[in-house]
DRENDRENTI-476600 format. One record per residue (C-alpha): residue in three letters; z, x, y. Coordinates in steps of 0.1 Angstrom, whole numbers. Example, Ala and Ser with C-alpha at 12.3 -4.5 7.8 and 13.67 -1.06 7.14 Angstrom:
2
<r residuo="ALA" Z="78" X="123" Y="-45"/>
<r residuo="SER" Z="71" X="137" Y="-11"/>
END
This chain:
213
<r residuo="MET" Z="-369" X="-596" Y="-293"/>
<r residuo="LEU" Z="-390" X="-608" Y="-324"/>
<r residuo="ASP" Z="-412" X="-632" Y="-309"/>
<r residuo="LYS" Z="-429" X="-602" Y="-294"/>
<r residuo="PHE" Z="-444" X="-593" Y="-330"/>
<r residuo="LYS" Z="-478" X="-610" Y="-334"/>
<r residuo="LEU" Z="-470" X="-613" Y="-374"/>
<r residuo="PHE" Z="-443" X="-633" Y="-370"/>
<r residuo="LYS" Z="-458" X="-661" Y="-346"/>
<r residuo="GLY" Z="-450" X="-694" Y="-360"/>
<r residuo="LEU" Z="-417" X="-681" Y="-376"/>
<r residuo="THR" Z="-384" X="-693" Y="-368"/>
<r residuo="GLU" Z="-360" X="-664" Y="-356"/>
<r residuo="ALA" Z="-341" X="-669" Y="-386"/>
<r residuo="GLU" Z="-372" X="-663" Y="-409"/>
<r residuo="ALA" Z="-385" X="-633" Y="-389"/>
<r residuo="GLU" Z="-353" X="-616" Y="-389"/>
<r residuo="GLN" Z="-350" X="-620" Y="-428"/>
<r residuo="ILE" Z="-383" X="-605" Y="-433"/>
<r residuo="LEU" Z="-378" X="-576" Y="-411"/>
<r residuo="ARG" Z="-347" X="-569" Y="-433"/>
<r residuo="CYS" Z="-376" X="-558" Y="-459"/>
<r residuo="PHE" Z="-387" X="-530" Y="-435"/>
<r residuo="SER" Z="-373" X="-495" Y="-427"/>
<r residuo="SER" Z="-376" X="-481" Y="-391"/>
<r residuo="ALA" Z="-383" X="-446" Y="-380"/>
<r residuo="GLY" Z="-386" X="-428" Y="-343"/>
<r residuo="PHE" Z="-415" X="-410" Y="-336"/>
<r residuo="ALA" Z="-419" X="-383" Y="-304"/>
<r residuo="LYS" Z="-446" X="-381" Y="-282"/>
<r residuo="LYS" Z="-478" X="-364" Y="-298"/>
<r residuo="GLU" Z="-463" X="-369" Y="-332"/>
<r residuo="GLN" Z="-487" X="-383" Y="-358"/>
<r residuo="ILE" Z="-475" X="-415" Y="-376"/>
<r residuo="ARG" Z="-460" X="-403" Y="-412"/>
<r residuo="PHE" Z="-436" X="-419" Y="-433"/>
<r residuo="ASP" Z="-415" X="-406" Y="-465"/>
<r residuo="ASP" Z="-444" X="-392" Y="-485"/>
<r residuo="SER" Z="-480" X="-385" Y="-482"/>
<r residuo="SER" Z="-490" X="-418" Y="-494"/>
<r residuo="LYS" Z="-509" X="-440" Y="-471"/>
<r residuo="ASP" Z="-497" X="-471" Y="-488"/>
<r residuo="TYR" Z="-478" X="-484" Y="-454"/>
<r residuo="ILE" Z="-480" X="-515" Y="-431"/>
<r residuo="TYR" Z="-463" X="-509" Y="-399"/>
<r residuo="LEU" Z="-451" X="-528" Y="-367"/>
<r residuo="VAL" Z="-447" X="-511" Y="-335"/>
<r residuo="LYS" Z="-413" X="-523" Y="-321"/>
<r residuo="SER" Z="-415" X="-498" Y="-289"/>
<r residuo="GLY" Z="-439" X="-471" Y="-274"/>
<r residuo="ARG" Z="-476" X="-470" Y="-276"/>
<r residuo="VAL" Z="-499" X="-455" Y="-309"/>
<r residuo="LYS" Z="-532" X="-440" Y="-301"/>
<r residuo="ILE" Z="-557" X="-449" Y="-332"/>
<r residuo="SER" Z="-586" X="-427" Y="-335"/>
<r residuo="TYR" Z="-614" X="-408" Y="-353"/>
<r residuo="LEU" Z="-628" X="-375" Y="-354"/>
<r residuo="SER" Z="-666" X="-372" Y="-354"/>
<r residuo="PRO" Z="-681" X="-344" Y="-378"/>
<r residuo="GLU" Z="-685" X="-322" Y="-347"/>
<r residuo="GLY" Z="-648" X="-327" Y="-339"/>
<r residuo="LYS" Z="-652" X="-353" Y="-311"/>
<r residuo="GLU" Z="-620" X="-377" Y="-306"/>
<r residuo="ILE" Z="-630" X="-414" Y="-306"/>
<r residuo="ILE" Z="-601" X="-439" Y="-299"/>
<r residuo="VAL" Z="-610" X="-476" Y="-314"/>
<r residuo="THR" Z="-577" X="-488" Y="-302"/>
<r residuo="ILE" Z="-541" X="-482" Y="-284"/>
<r residuo="LEU" Z="-512" X="-501" Y="-301"/>
<r residuo="HIS" Z="-486" X="-517" Y="-280"/>
<r residuo="SER" Z="-452" X="-533" Y="-287"/>
<r residuo="GLY" Z="-458" X="-561" Y="-312"/>
<r residuo="ASP" Z="-489" X="-549" Y="-329"/>
<r residuo="ILE" Z="-494" X="-544" Y="-364"/>
<r residuo="TYR" Z="-515" X="-519" Y="-383"/>
<r residuo="SER" Z="-520" X="-501" Y="-417"/>
<r residuo="LEU" Z="-522" X="-463" Y="-426"/>
<r residuo="HIS" Z="-549" X="-474" Y="-450"/>
<r residuo="SER" Z="-579" X="-470" Y="-423"/>
<r residuo="GLU" Z="-577" X="-431" Y="-427"/>
<r residuo="ALA" Z="-575" X="-430" Y="-385"/>
<r residuo="ASN" Z="-550" X="-408" Y="-369"/>
<r residuo="ALA" Z="-522" X="-428" Y="-353"/>
<r residuo="THR" Z="-511" X="-404" Y="-325"/>
<r residuo="VAL" Z="-476" X="-415" Y="-303"/>
<r residuo="LEU" Z="-485" X="-419" Y="-266"/>
<r residuo="GLU" Z="-453" X="-423" Y="-254"/>
<r residuo="PRO" Z="-418" X="-424" Y="-278"/>
<r residuo="ALA" Z="-421" X="-450" Y="-304"/>
<r residuo="GLU" Z="-399" X="-471" Y="-329"/>
<r residuo="ILE" Z="-417" X="-481" Y="-358"/>
<r residuo="PHE" Z="-409" X="-506" Y="-385"/>
<r residuo="TYR" Z="-429" X="-499" Y="-421"/>
<r residuo="ILE" Z="-431" X="-511" Y="-455"/>
<r residuo="GLY" Z="-448" X="-501" Y="-485"/>
<r residuo="THR" Z="-478" X="-524" Y="-493"/>
<r residuo="GLU" Z="-465" X="-536" Y="-526"/>
<r residuo="GLY" Z="-431" X="-549" Y="-508"/>
<r residuo="PHE" Z="-454" X="-564" Y="-480"/>
<r residuo="LYS" Z="-471" X="-584" Y="-510"/>
<r residuo="LYS" Z="-442" X="-597" Y="-522"/>
<r residuo="ILE" Z="-433" X="-608" Y="-486"/>
<r residuo="LEU" Z="-467" X="-626" Y="-486"/>
<r residuo="LEU" Z="-462" X="-641" Y="-516"/>
<r residuo="GLN" Z="-427" X="-658" Y="-507"/>
<r residuo="ASN" Z="-441" X="-665" Y="-472"/>
<r residuo="PRO" Z="-477" X="-684" Y="-476"/>
<r residuo="GLY" Z="-476" X="-689" Y="-437"/>
<r residuo="LEU" Z="-476" X="-656" Y="-431"/>
<r residuo="ALA" Z="-509" X="-648" Y="-449"/>
<r residuo="ALA" Z="-527" X="-674" Y="-429"/>
<r residuo="GLY" Z="-515" X="-655" Y="-395"/>
<r residuo="LEU" Z="-520" X="-620" Y="-409"/>
<r residuo="VAL" Z="-558" X="-629" Y="-415"/>
<r residuo="LYS" Z="-563" X="-641" Y="-378"/>
<r residuo="ILE" Z="-549" X="-607" Y="-367"/>
<r residuo="LEU" Z="-568" X="-587" Y="-391"/>
<r residuo="GLY" Z="-597" X="-605" Y="-378"/>
<r residuo="VAL" Z="-590" X="-594" Y="-340"/>
<r residuo="ILE" Z="-585" X="-557" Y="-352"/>
<r residuo="LEU" Z="-617" X="-560" Y="-369"/>
<r residuo="LYS" Z="-637" X="-571" Y="-340"/>
<r residuo="ASN" Z="-621" X="-546" Y="-314"/>
<r residuo="THR" Z="-630" X="-520" Y="-339"/>
<r residuo="ASN" Z="-666" X="-533" Y="-340"/>
<r residuo="ASP" Z="-665" X="-538" Y="-300"/>
<r residuo="ALA" Z="-656" X="-506" Y="-295"/>
<r residuo="LEU" Z="-682" X="-487" Y="-320"/>
<r residuo="LEU" Z="-713" X="-512" Y="-302"/>
<r residuo="ASN" Z="-700" X="-502" Y="-266"/>
<r residuo="LEU" Z="-702" X="-466" Y="-276"/>
<r residuo="ALA" Z="-734" X="-468" Y="-292"/>
<r residuo="PHE" Z="-756" X="-491" Y="-267"/>
<r residuo="LYS" Z="-737" X="-492" Y="-234"/>
<r residuo="GLU" Z="-740" X="-466" Y="-204"/>
<r residuo="VAL" Z="-705" X="-454" Y="-189"/>
<r residuo="ASN" Z="-705" X="-479" Y="-161"/>
<r residuo="SER" Z="-706" X="-507" Y="-185"/>
<r residuo="ARG" Z="-681" X="-496" Y="-210"/>
<r residuo="VAL" Z="-657" X="-494" Y="-181"/>
<r residuo="ALA" Z="-667" X="-529" Y="-170"/>
<r residuo="SER" Z="-663" X="-543" Y="-207"/>
<r residuo="LEU" Z="-628" X="-527" Y="-209"/>
<r residuo="ILE" Z="-615" X="-542" Y="-178"/>
<r residuo="LEU" Z="-632" X="-578" Y="-184"/>
<r residuo="LYS" Z="-616" X="-579" Y="-218"/>
<r residuo="THR" Z="-582" X="-567" Y="-208"/>
<r residuo="ALA" Z="-583" X="-595" Y="-177"/>
<r residuo="ARG" Z="-593" X="-620" Y="-200"/>
<r residuo="GLU" Z="-566" X="-613" Y="-226"/>
<r residuo="LYS" Z="-537" X="-607" Y="-200"/>
<r residuo="GLY" Z="-547" X="-618" Y="-168"/>
<r residuo="VAL" Z="-527" X="-639" Y="-146"/>
<r residuo="PRO" Z="-548" X="-660" Y="-118"/>
<r residuo="THR" Z="-533" X="-650" Y="-82"/>
<r residuo="PRO" Z="-547" X="-658" Y="-51"/>
<r residuo="GLU" Z="-564" X="-625" Y="-47"/>
<r residuo="GLY" Z="-579" X="-626" Y="-82"/>
<r residuo="LEU" Z="-572" X="-622" Y="-119"/>
<r residuo="GLU" Z="-538" X="-596" Y="-121"/>
<r residuo="PHE" Z="-531" X="-578" Y="-150"/>
<r residuo="GLU" Z="-513" X="-546" Y="-162"/>
<r residuo="ILE" Z="-539" X="-525" Y="-177"/>
<r residuo="GLY" Z="-512" X="-503" Y="-196"/>
<r residuo="LEU" Z="-537" X="-474" Y="-198"/>
<r residuo="THR" Z="-541" X="-441" Y="-179"/>
<r residuo="HIS" Z="-575" X="-429" Y="-166"/>
<r residuo="GLU" Z="-574" X="-402" Y="-194"/>
<r residuo="GLU" Z="-567" X="-427" Y="-221"/>
<r residuo="ILE" Z="-595" X="-454" Y="-206"/>
<r residuo="ALA" Z="-619" X="-422" Y="-211"/>
<r residuo="GLY" Z="-608" X="-416" Y="-244"/>
<r residuo="LEU" Z="-614" X="-456" Y="-253"/>
<r residuo="ILE" Z="-650" X="-454" Y="-239"/>
<r residuo="SER" Z="-660" X="-417" Y="-247"/>
<r residuo="SER" Z="-662" X="-402" Y="-215"/>
<r residuo="SER" Z="-641" X="-379" Y="-193"/>
<r residuo="ARG" Z="-613" X="-390" Y="-171"/>
<r residuo="GLN" Z="-632" X="-378" Y="-137"/>
<r residuo="THR" Z="-660" X="-402" Y="-147"/>
<r residuo="VAL" Z="-636" X="-429" Y="-152"/>
<r residuo="THR" Z="-617" X="-422" Y="-120"/>
<r residuo="THR" Z="-654" X="-420" Y="-100"/>
<r residuo="ILE" Z="-664" X="-454" Y="-114"/>
<r residuo="LEU" Z="-631" X="-473" Y="-109"/>
<r residuo="ASN" Z="-633" X="-458" Y="-76"/>
<r residuo="ARG" Z="-670" X="-475" Y="-70"/>
<r residuo="PHE" Z="-656" X="-509" Y="-85"/>
<r residuo="GLU" Z="-631" X="-509" Y="-58"/>
<r residuo="SER" Z="-651" X="-497" Y="-30"/>
<r residuo="ALA" Z="-675" X="-526" Y="-39"/>
<r residuo="GLY" Z="-648" X="-552" Y="-41"/>
<r residuo="ILE" Z="-649" X="-560" Y="-76"/>
<r residuo="ILE" Z="-614" X="-549" Y="-83"/>
<r residuo="THR" Z="-583" X="-532" Y="-70"/>
<r residuo="ALA" Z="-564" X="-509" Y="-90"/>
<r residuo="ASN" Z="-531" X="-488" Y="-89"/>
<r residuo="ARG" Z="-515" X="-472" Y="-114"/>
<r residuo="LYS" Z="-499" X="-505" Y="-129"/>
<r residuo="LYS" Z="-516" X="-533" Y="-120"/>
<r residuo="TYR" Z="-554" X="-543" Y="-120"/>
<r residuo="VAL" Z="-571" X="-574" Y="-98"/>
<r residuo="VAL" Z="-602" X="-585" Y="-106"/>
<r residuo="ARG" Z="-616" X="-597" Y="-74"/>
<r residuo="ASP" Z="-652" X="-607" Y="-85"/>
<r residuo="MET" Z="-651" X="-617" Y="-119"/>
<r residuo="GLU" Z="-693" X="-627" Y="-118"/>
<r residuo="MET" Z="-701" X="-592" Y="-106"/>
<r residuo="LEU" Z="-680" X="-578" Y="-135"/>
<r residuo="ILE" Z="-694" X="-600" Y="-162"/>
<r residuo="ALA" Z="-730" X="-588" Y="-150"/>
<r residuo="LEU" Z="-718" X="-550" Y="-151"/>
<r residuo="SER" Z="-704" X="-554" Y="-186"/>
END
């Protein structure tokens, strides 16, 4: 179970278990905001199960989703972003002072954390750049391409993966509407670029997908 947490990569199960004992746990229902014992934002948290949407509200009140956390992901309340549960979630959390002590006692953990934070920053920057400079078709193609490269498994039909997102959630990530996303995915499928169902996608024409992105 512990090997799914990105933070614990490279640690033995015994080492990971010892660190996890320093965390508290809490359960959250669908649509609930991630909050802990007080109003402080001095918390680091790990997603044990469920999914959590990380988003900001523009001055005009428009929601901008920067990422969706899945089981094994780590995040912090310091970002000032809204963290909304998409499906019932169990969360491990710890105050930043306690987390600093863990890092001091486990120097190897810090190196892995730097890599994780680098990926989080890159994903956030990519999301904002996509919104600023790409048309909707390109945003959808970029999201599929990124997920295929991260999760894809080669099959005779193409690169297969589970996207783990509804059309509405994809729309939120690319700042579009569910109807537009559905239309674009249908076009991609009709053109033989992908095949898609509710759970699995297959990239059948990688060159075309790259060109579109």
